[in-house]
N, C-alpha and C positions, 0 to 999 in steps of 0.2 A: 475492409481490414485484414491485415496478415496475419497469419498464425504460423509460427516455425517450430516444427516437430523435430526433434533428432529421433528418429526412426530407424529399426532393423527390417530391413527388407524380406520378403519371404525368400525363403533358401529352399533350393531345389531337393524332392526328397532322393534324389541318385546317390548323394555323398553320404555314408555312415556317420562320419564325425561329425556333421553338420546336422543329422538327424538328433544325434544324441543332446547336440545345443539344442536344438528345437526341444525337447523334450524338457531339460534343466529350465529354459526360459519359460515355459508353459506352468511349470510347477511353480515358478515367481510369478504369475500372473501377466507373464509377457507376452504380447500379440507382435504380430507381423506391421510391416507400414501400413500393406492396405487396409487390413483388418483394425487398426488403430482410424486411418480417417474414414472408413465406412460408420465405426461406432459416435465418431465425433460428428459428423455430416447427417443433414437430411437423407432420408430413401431414398436413393436413384437420382441426387444430385451433384455427384461428383465427377466433374469432366476434366480428364486427367491430361497433361502437356506432356509430350515426347516420351511418351509410353516405350518407345522402341530404341531411344538410343542406348549406345554401349559407349565403354570405357574406351580410351585411346590408348593404352600404356602397353608397350612392347617390352618392358623390361620383368624379368624373371621370371619368363615363362607365363606371362599376364596375356600373351597373344594369342592363347591356345584357345581353341573354341569350347572348354570346357570351363573356362575363366571367365568367361563371357555373358551375360545377363541382361535380358532387355528389360530397359527401365534402370540401368545400375547406378548405383549411388544413393539419389534421393527420388523421391516421389512428389511430382508437383501437381498441381492442377486448382480446382475453384470449385465451391460447393456451395451449399447454404446451411447454417445454422439455426432451426426456429425461423426458417423462411428468409432469411435474411444472409446477404453477400460474403463470403469470405473466400480468401485465397490461402492456400495452403503452400508454404515455404517460398517464399520469396525473400531473399537478401539483400535489400534496398534498405537496409536501418536507418543509416544517418540522412538520405535524402529524404526518405519518408517519415523521419522523426516530427511528431506534433502535427502530421498529416492525418496519416492513419494509425488507430492503436494499434501496436506490434504486441504480440505475445509468444513466448518460446515455452514449448514445454519439453522438458528434455526426459526421455525414456530409457538413455541408454547410456554408455559412456560419452561423452564427449570432451576432446584434450586437444591442447595445444594451441593455434590459432583460430581452431574453429571455434573456441570459447566467446569469443568476441562478438559471434553475431548473436548470440541469447544475451550478453552482456549490453547490447546495446538496444535490447527492444526493451517495452515498457513494464511488460513482466515476464518473471522467468519463474516457471512452475516445474517440481522434479517429483519423481517416484520412489518412495521409500526402498533404500535394499538394493536397486538396480539401476541407477542413475548416477553418473559421475560428471563433474566439471573439475579440470585443473589443468593447468598450463605444462606443467609436468610431472609424468608419472612417477608413482612409487620407487621405482627402479633408478631412475635419474637424479630422484631426489635423494636415494641412500648413497649414489657415487659420489654426490656432490657436497652434501653436506653430513654424511654418514647418520642421517635419521632413519630410524625403521618408522615406516606407516604404512597403513593399510590404504585402498583403494578408497573404502569408507570415511576412514579417518582425516585423508587428505581432500577429497571431495564430493562426499556423499551429499546426500540430502540435509542429513541433522547438522551437518557443518556449516551447510550453506545459509541453513533458514535459520539457524541459531548463534552461529558464532560470526560468520562475515558477513551477512546480509545481502549475497551475491543474489539468492534465492527469495521467493515470496512466499510460497508455499509449498509443502511437500504432500502428497497422497499416497495412500495405501499401495495401490496397484494402478495398473493401466487402465481399467475400467472405471476404478474409482478417479482417477486424474478425469479422462475424458467428459466422462459425466460433467463431472465439477466444474470444466472448461465451457462447457455448453449451460453452464447456469451462470458462469461469470460472463460469459459471450453478451447475454439479455441485457447488463447492466451497461453497456458501451456503445457510444454512438459508431456508425461507420467510417466516419471521417471528419475531420473540425470544422467542416460545413453544415453536417448534419446533426439535426437533436438526438439527444440520448433518446429511448425507446421508453414511450410513456406507457405504461400497462395500466389493465384495466382494476382498479383497487375498491375492495370490500372491505376497509378498514377505515370507518368514519374520519373526515379530517378534521372534525370537533370535538374527536374524542379527548376525553380528560382521562389524567392518568393518574389517580389519586396517590399509589404508593410512592409516588416522587417527590410528595410532600414530607416525607418520613425518611427517604435513603441517605441522607446527609447525616452523617452523627453528630449529636452536641457536643461533644469534645472533638475541638478543632484539630488534634492530632491522631484522632482513631479514622482508619481506611474503610474506604467503600469501594465496592467495583464499578468503575465507570463504564463498564458493558453493561450493568443492569439497567442504567439509564439509556445507553443507546438502544438498547432490545426495547425497551418500553415506550419510547417514541416512535420508532420506525414500523413501518406497514408491514403488517403480521410478524411483528418482530423479528424479521430478517433482515440479516447481517451480514455480510460477505468481507471478512476483516484481511485485511493484506497484512502479510510479514509477521503473524499473530505471534511469533516465537523469539523473532530480535529487535531487542531496543524496546522493550515491553513497558517501559515509563511511560509510553505513548500510543494512543490504539489511532489506527487508520483502517479505512475499509468502504464498502459501497452501501447504501443501502437506496431505500426507496419512501419517500413522503409523499403521500395523495397520488401515488403512480408513477411519478418522478425520481428519474435516478437522481441521487445527493452522494457527495464525498464528505465522509465524517471524520474530524479530528479531534481527539480528546488528551488530555492527560490522564495517566492510570495511577491514582492515590493508592494502591496496592503494590506498586512496585517503586522502591525509591523517593515515597511520597508525591510521585509525579514531578519531581524534578526534570529539568531539561539536562541532557547533555551531549557528548557529541554525537553519538550515534544515533538518538532520537529526534535531536535536528534536522540530522541528514536524509534519515525515514520520513522525517513530516514535510519537510522542504521538496523531495522529490514527488510525494504524493499531491502536494497542493501544485505542484507546478502540470502534473497530469491532468487532474482537473482543471486547469485553467485553458490549458491547449485545447482541452474537446468542450470547453463551455458546459461543465458539469457544476452548479453549484455546493457552496461548501459551506458545512455546519460545525461549529467548533464549539468545543466543551473544554471550559477552562476551570482547571483545579492544579495551579503550579506556585510552590513557594519559592521557586528563584532557580538558576543555573547550579547547577550541581558544582559544591566548591571541591577545591584541592590542585596539587601542582600538578598531578594525572591530566586530567582535564585543560589547565593551561597552557601545559607542555603540549599538549596534544593540539591545540589549535581550537576551545572551545567558541573565541572570538570569532573567528574567522567559518566555523561551522555553525554555531547560533545565528551569524548574519545572514547563511542561507535560507534558514526557516523566515524571518523577518522579510528577506529578499523575494521570495515567495508569495507570502501574503500579499504585502506592500503593490506588487507586480500583478496580482489576480487582478482580474474584472470581470469575472462570474459573480454572480449575489452569494455574498457572505454576510453569515448570520450565524453571532458569537452567544452563547450561554455561560454565563459565569456562576459556577454553581457554588462554588466558598471561596479557596483562596487564589488570588493574582496578585501576585508581588512582584515588584521591579521590574527589569527589565525584562524578566520573565514573562510578565504580564502583557506589555507593550509586544513581543514578540508573535503573541497566541491569539492574530489577528483582533488586534485591539481598532476601537474606534479611531485612533491616529494613525492604524495601516490603511484608512479607506472603506472599514465595514459599514456595510450598508446596516444592519441591526443590530444593535449590542445590548442584550437584556441581563440581569443580575437576579439570583432567586435571595430571598432574604437572609439566608446563609451566606453572601458572599461578602467579601472584604478585599479591596482594592486600595494597595496599599504600597509602600517601598519595600517593607518588610514588616515582619512578625512584630507583635507587640513587644517581647521579650528582647528582641535584639534592639529595637529601637529603643528604647527605655536605658540599654546601656549605654547605648551609644549618647544619646540625649543628656541623660542625668548622671552619668557614669557610677549607678547602683546606688547615689546617694539619697534617691525620694523613694521612701516607701510604699506609696500609694499611686507612685507614678503610673507603674503599667496598667493598673485598672482603671485608671483614669485614658490611659490611652486607648485601651478596649472600647472603653464606653464611645470615644469619639470616632475611632475610626474603624474600627473592626464589624464595621457594617457595610451596606453598600450606597448609603445615604450621601456621605460625600461625594463620590462619584457622579453621583445621578445629578446633584447640584452643579457641578462643573461640566456636564454634557457627555462624561465619557461614557456613559450606558443611557440608552434612551427609556427605559424603564424598566421598574423591581416587579417581577412578576412571581405569582404561585407557582411554583413547581409543575403542580398538577394542568395547568394551562398550557404547558411547553410545547407539547405537541400540536396543538391548536393555532398557537403563535406560529410556530414555523410554517405550516401550510400555508398560513394565511399572508406571510410575508413572499412565500414563494409565489404566489399567485401576482400580488404585487410587482414584483421583481422579473415576474418571467420577461417581461419586454426590455431589462435592462439593458443599454449599451452604453459602454466606457472606452474611449479613447485615450491613445496614449500618444507623447512625441515621435515622429517619426524616426526610425533608427533601423540600422541594420540587421542589429541585436544587443541585448544588454550584456553586461559583465558581470554575471554573480558572481559571487567570492566562492571559486570552486576552491 
């Protein structure tokens, strides 16, 4: 696995101005490059490469000995995280994409063309208040567009985790970021030919979860938190969420089921009723493709009333972007298990790892509704408001999972409390799954 860290190098104590900078950085919890690496990697496991290399610039007095430092610009090497091999800083992003997981940890300023290396990696993490990503800085923006903007507003952690979607998580300080990266590393395989690590599990695979029997409200319009379901079924209730502040109407992240790493995707009824839109479709599609590239099984929780309507979404290309999520699920050959908790309406139902997209096991809770649309909208279209009792009749016929089960769209209607047990059992059965696709150089996903 490759880890790319934007690092600040150790600064010589002979330079007074630079010493002041060190004190300022320490007050923010910032560490030097080697301090960061030593904290990230297991003790005494780091083997550094080219530690005596110096820069070759001679302009502006840079050829002076006082401006030359051994190991200039970057610190590179290999080491181990929890006993597993990792390479620190290796920018072969495109060649290695889909071969080894690549993680960027931005721990200082990163500007200009340098931003495209982390943009090409699988996951980009940032540190709050001290890390920045932007193509052009505030001064250039001011001179070209006359906008007054700070570094934080332009490319800080909050901007990229909540607005642009460039970064996947933000952490409080260097130490918090590095310790979380060590935890995150344990979910991932070292390459596409290695299995994801299996951890010893003390959480019984046949554990029932009684609280799930009442987690979905009786009122179909009332919200609930999909994270409550995810935490309830995961080993030890642990879930490493990816992009928690961006496109919050969909939830993605990693958990373990009976010790195995799984990727989880779920609509979030608390935000926009769980509707899919442009941002959530792209967020979900990229996560699904990562899991498929590295043989991580996918578990999908569905409560989706449809795609978000409106001219802004249509003009923005919701058809094209929504197709990305459909493409990702259809293309994936890893084990795919889907649980419909409540609404599964229209095209959005199809997109969310339905049986039609080669899902392996699709279950519905008794509260599930698989239909083209909700009862009120359907009755207005069918009867034009002329039938007083039509909505109640429609609800009775279609607002339940049985019509879908009769047609084979779901494999079983299960008691919610048995969800963890069912998933763990299916993962055991599907562990040996192999599925081939027609030969191709590569597919042409609707980018």
